[in-house]
PAZADO-403715 format. One line per field, with one value per atom (N, C-alpha, C): y, z, x; residue in three letters; residue number from 1. Coordinates in steps of 0.1 Angstrom, whole numbers, m for minus. Atoms other than C-alpha are relative to their C-alpha. Example, Ala and Ser with C-alpha at 12.3 -4.5 7.8 and 13.67 -1.06 7.14 Angstrom:
# residues 2
yy = m12	m45	12	m11	m11	11
zz = 0	78	0	0	71	8
xx = 9	123	9	m9	137	m8
type = ALA	ALA	ALA	SER	SER	SER
seq = 1	1	1	2	2	2
***
This chain:
# residues 137
yy = 0	130	m3	9	127	m7	18	99	7	m6	121	3	m3	132	m14	9	97	m8	10	79	12	m9	108	m8	2	97	m15	12	61	m4	4	62	m4	7	43	13	m7	61	5	m1	57	10	m5	87	m11	9	70	5	m7	93	m8	11	74	m12	17	41	m4	1	48	m1	m2	62	m14	9	36	m11	14	5	m1	m4	26	m5	2	24	m15	17	m15	m3	5	m18	2	2	m3	m5	4	m16	m17	17	m57	7	m1	m38	m4	3	m33	m11	13	m67	m5	10	m83	3	1	m66	0	5	m70	m15	9	m104	m7	5	m108	7	m9	m86	m4	12	m111	m9	14	m139	6	m10	m136	m12	10	m153	m2	3	m158	16	m13	m130	m2	1	m120	m8	1	m127	m18	17	m165	m3	10	m190	5	2	m183	m3	10	m203	13	m15	m180	m6	3	m187	1	m2	m196	3	m3	m196	1	m8	m182	m11	14	m221	m5	3	m216	m10	11	m244	2	0	m244	m3	7	m245	m4	4	m262	11	m12	m241	1	1	m252	7	m9	m241	13	m11	m209	10	m9	m205	m2	2	m218	13	m13	m193	14	m18	m160	m3	7	m177	4	m6	m176	11	m15	m144	12	m8	m127	m4	6	m142	12	m7	m130	20	m10	m97	7	m1	m93	m1	5	m105	13	m11	m77	8	m13	m49	3	m3	m55	2	3	m62	15	m15	m29	7	m4	m10	m1	4	m26	9	m3	m16	12	m14	16	12	m9	31	4	6	18	11	m15	40	14	m16	72	7	m2	73	2	0	66	11	m12	90	14	m7	115	8	m6	115	1	m7	115	11	m8	141	16	m14	165	m2	2	150	8	m2	157	13	m14	197	4	m2	203	m5	0	193	5	m9	208	13	m15	240	5	m4	236	6	m4	238	10	m7	254	9	m9	272	m5	4	269	4	2	268	m15	10	240	m10	5	223	m9	6	224	m5	11	211	m11	5	192	m15	5	173	2	0	181	m14	12	155	m11	14	129	m4	7	128	m4	1	131	m14	12	100	m10	5	84	m6	m1	89	m3	4	78	m13	10	46	m3	5	39	m2	m1	48	m15	7	24	m17	10	m4	m4	7	m5	1	4	0	m16	12	m30	m12	12	m53	4
zz = 17	412	m9	6	384	m9	7	358	m8	6	334	4	m5	355	9	m2	366	m10	18	331	m4	6	321	10	m14	358	m3	3	344	m15	18	308	1	6	293	m6	6	280	m12	17	242	0	m2	234	m13	13	212	m13	18	181	m1	3	186	m11	2	188	m17	5	158	m9	14	132	0	0	142	m9	7	134	m15	12	103	m9	2	96	m7	m1	100	m7	10	78	m10	13	47	0	3	51	m2	3	52	m17	11	22	m13	8	3	m2	4	10	m11	11	m1	m19	12	m31	m9	10	m41	m5	2	m39	m11	7	m56	m20	9	m83	m11	7	m93	m4	8	m105	m13	20	m143	0	7	m159	m13	13	m192	m10	m1	m213	m22	7	m239	m17	15	m279	6	3	m266	11	m9	m242	8	0	m222	20	m13	m190	11	m10	m159	12	m11	m126	4	0	m120	12	m15	m83	7	m12	m51	5	m7	m45	m13	8	m76	m14	12	m98	m12	14	m134	m5	5	m149	m12	16	m184	m7	10	m213	5	1	m208	15	m12	m171	3	0	m176	m10	7	m204	13	m9	m177	11	m7	m153	m1	13	m182	7	m2	m181	11	m8	m149	6	m3	m136	m12	6	m167	7	m4	m160	18	m15	m121	2	1	m134	m8	7	m159	14	m10	m129	9	m14	m99	m9	8	m126	m2	m2	m134	15	m15	m95	7	m5	m88	m5	6	m116	9	m5	m103	13	m11	m67	m1	3	m74	m4	4	m93	8	m12	m65	14	m10	m39	m4	2	m59	3	m3	m57	16	m15	m19	10	m8	m14	m3	5	m34	8	m10	m14	13	m14	14	7	3	10	m2	0	5	9	m14	32	13	m14	59	m5	2	39	4	m7	46	12	m12	78	9	m10	94	m7	2	73	9	m13	91	16	m7	119	4	0	121	m8	4	95	m15	15	59	m3	1	57	2	m7	81	m6	7	63	m12	12	29	6	0	45	7	m3	64	m6	9	35	m12	3	22	m2	m7	42	m3	m2	41	m15	13	0	0	m3	6	5	m2	27	m4	8	8	m14	15	m24	3	m3	m5	2	m6	9	m16	12	m29	m8	11	m46	9	m9	m14	m6	2	m23	m10	10	m59	m3	1	m55	5	m2	m34	m5	11	m55	m10
xx = 1	m2	m4	11	m21	3	1	m22	11	m6	m5	16	m13	26	8	m7	29	9	m3	27	20	m18	59	7	m12	79	5	m2	75	4	3	81	19	m12	113	5	m6	143	m2	6	129	m10	15	108	m9	5	81	m1	m2	86	14	m10	118	m1	6	108	m10	12	78	11	m9	109	10	m7	131	m11	13	102	m2	1	97	9	m19	136	m6	2	135	m8	10	102	5	m1	114	12	m14	149	m5	2	131	m5	12	104	14	m12	141	5	m3	155	m7	14	126	1	0	122	14	m14	160	1	m5	156	m14	15	116	8	m5	134	14	m11	164	m7	4	137	m5	3	130	m8	6	104	2	m5	126	m3	7	124	m7	14	100	6	m3	120	1	m1	125	10	4	129	21	m16	169	m3	1	179	3	1	172	m2	m1	169	m10	15	128	m1	3	128	16	m10	149	11	m9	160	14	m8	181	m2	0	169	m5	m1	166	m13	18	127	5	3	124	m10	4	109	m13	14	74	m4	m4	78	2	2	84	m15	6	63	m20	11	35	m1	m1	48	m3	4	42	m16	20	1	m3	6	0	m1	m4	16	m14	11	m7	m14	8	m33	m6	3	m33	m1	m4	m22	m12	15	m54	m10	10	m77	2	3	m62	m1	5	m65	m14	15	m101	m3	7	m109	4	m5	m88	m13	6	m109	m17	15	m144	0	m5	m133	1	m3	m118	m12	11	m152	m13	15	m171	6	m5	m148	1	3	m149	m9	17	m187	4	4	m186	8	m7	m156	m9	4	m174	m13	12	m206	2	1	m194	11	m6	m169	m10	8	m199	m12	11	m219	6	m7	m188	m1	m1	m186	m13	14	m222	m5	m2	m222	7	m16	m188	m4	2	m201	m12	11	m235	1	0	m223	14	m11	m190	1	m5	m172	m3	1	m173	13	m10	m137	4	m7	m132	m2	9	m160	10	m4	m139	12	m16	m103	m9	1	m122	m5	3	m137	16	m10	m103	11	m11	m83	m8	6	m111	7	m6	m99	10	m13	m68	6	m1	m69	m1	3	m94	14	m13	m65	9	m11	m36	m7	4	m56	3	m4	m59	7	m12	m31	9	m9	m14	m3	5	m36	8	m3	m29	14	m18	11	m4	m2	7	m7	4	m14	6
type = PHE	PHE	PHE	SER	SER	SER	ALA	ALA	ALA	VAL	VAL	VAL	GLN	GLN	GLN	ARG	ARG	ARG	PHE	PHE	PHE	LYS	LYS	LYS	MET	MET	MET	SER	SER	SER	THR	THR	THR	SER	SER	SER	PRO	PRO	PRO	VAL	VAL	VAL	ASP	ASP	ASP	PRO	PRO	PRO	SER	SER	SER	THR	THR	THR	PHE	PHE	PHE	ILE	ILE	ILE	LEU	LEU	LEU	ALA	ALA	ALA	CYS	CYS	CYS	CYS	CYS	CYS	GLY	GLY	GLY	ILE	ILE	ILE	SER	SER	SER	LEU	LEU	LEU	ALA	ALA	ALA	TRP	TRP	TRP	ALA	ALA	ALA	ALA	ALA	ALA	VAL	VAL	VAL	GLN	GLN	GLN	PHE	PHE	PHE	THR	THR	THR	ILE	ILE	ILE	ILE	ILE	ILE	SER	SER	SER	GLN	GLN	GLN	THR	THR	THR	LYS	LYS	LYS	LEU	LEU	LEU	GLY	GLY	GLY	SER	SER	SER	ALA	ALA	ALA	ASN	ASN	ASN	GLY	GLY	GLY	TYR	TYR	TYR	GLU	GLU	GLU	GLU	GLU	GLU	GLU	GLU	GLU	ARG	ARG	ARG	ALA	ALA	ALA	SER	SER	SER	LEU	LEU	LEU	LYS	LYS	LYS	GLY	GLY	GLY	LYS	LYS	LYS	HIS	HIS	HIS	SER	SER	SER	SER	SER	SER	ARG	ARG	ARG	LYS	LYS	LYS	GLU	GLU	GLU	MET	MET	MET	GLU	GLU	GLU	LEU	LEU	LEU	LEU	LEU	LEU	ARG	ARG	ARG	GLU	GLU	GLU	VAL	VAL	VAL	TYR	TYR	TYR	GLU	GLU	GLU	ALA	ALA	ALA	ILE	ILE	ILE	SER	SER	SER	ALA	ALA	ALA	GLY	GLY	GLY	ALA	ALA	ALA	GLU	GLU	GLU	ALA	ALA	ALA	PHE	PHE	PHE	LEU	LEU	LEU	ARG	ARG	ARG	ALA	ALA	ALA	GLU	GLU	GLU	TYR	TYR	TYR	SER	SER	SER	ILE	ILE	ILE	CYS	CYS	CYS	ALA	ALA	ALA	GLY	GLY	GLY	PHE	PHE	PHE	VAL	VAL	VAL	VAL	VAL	VAL	ILE	ILE	ILE	PHE	PHE	PHE	ALA	ALA	ALA	VAL	VAL	VAL	ILE	ILE	ILE	ILE	ILE	ILE	TYR	TYR	TYR	LEU	LEU	LEU	LEU	LEU	LEU	ILE	ILE	ILE	SER	SER	SER	TRP	TRP	TRP	SER	SER	SER	GLN	GLN	GLN	ASP	ASP	ASP	SER	SER	SER	THR	THR	THR	ILE	ILE	ILE	GLY	GLY	GLY	PHE	PHE	PHE	LEU	LEU	LEU	THR	THR	THR	SER	SER	SER	LEU	LEU	LEU	SER	SER	SER	PHE	PHE	PHE	VAL	VAL	VAL	LEU	LEU	LEU	GLY	GLY	GLY	ALA	ALA	ALA	VAL	VAL	VAL	THR	THR	THR	SER	SER	SER	ILE	ILE	ILE	ALA	ALA	ALA	SER	SER	SER	GLY	GLY	GLY	TYR	TYR	TYR	ILE	ILE	ILE	GLY	GLY	GLY	MET	MET	MET
seq = 1	1	1	2	2	2	3	3	3	4	4	4	5	5	5	6	6	6	7	7	7	8	8	8	9	9	9	10	10	10	11	11	11	12	12	12	13	13	13	14	14	14	15	15	15	16	16	16	17	17	17	18	18	18	19	19	19	20	20	20	21	21	21	22	22	22	23	23	23	24	24	24	25	25	25	26	26	26	27	27	27	28	28	28	29	29	29	30	30	30	31	31	31	32	32	32	33	33	33	34	34	34	35	35	35	36	36	36	37	37	37	38	38	38	39	39	39	40	40	40	41	41	41	42	42	42	43	43	43	44	44	44	45	45	45	46	46	46	47	47	47	48	48	48	49	49	49	50	50	50	51	51	51	52	52	52	53	53	53	54	54	54	55	55	55	56	56	56	57	57	57	58	58	58	59	59	59	60	60	60	61	61	61	62	62	62	63	63	63	64	64	64	65	65	65	66	66	66	67	67	67	68	68	68	69	69	69	70	70	70	71	71	71	72	72	72	73	73	73	74	74	74	75	75	75	76	76	76	77	77	77	78	78	78	79	79	79	80	80	80	81	81	81	82	82	82	83	83	83	84	84	84	85	85	85	86	86	86	87	87	87	88	88	88	89	89	89	90	90	90	91	91	91	92	92	92	93	93	93	94	94	94	95	95	95	96	96	96	97	97	97	98	98	98	99	99	99	100	100	100	101	101	101	102	102	102	103	103	103	104	104	104	105	105	105	106	106	106	107	107	107	108	108	108	109	109	109	110	110	110	111	111	111	112	112	112	113	113	113	114	114	114	115	115	115	116	116	116	117	117	117	118	118	118	119	119	119	120	120	120	121	121	121	122	122	122	123	123	123	124	124	124	125	125	125	126	126	126	127	127	127	128	128	128	129	129	129	130	130	130	131	131	131	132	132	132	133	133	133	134	134	134	135	135	135	136	136	136	137	137	137
***
């Protein structure tokens, strides 16, 4: 028997694709649970202080604590936006330069259609990665 045949004979009854999809489903369910918990945490209203839960432990915070929490939140948000803007402007230049290099090298060694599709795949992968980073931040 070859190594592939021995591997096929000794595999578990669970198909790898089924296992991967199950892990994805569990991950998405956990993300939904976490989103629900976090979205229930209120920072107070913009028009004035309303006594709301400020932590997941159920404690009620004072107006001063809520204002401080809002200030910290806004500072972190502004810093994250500035960081992403700077990082993604550098990434955009990198992606454009390497997409052209990939296109030229693949077109030179094979076909221009394959070069274009390879470059397009690289750009779509980079855009997906950037979007994931932005959403995650």
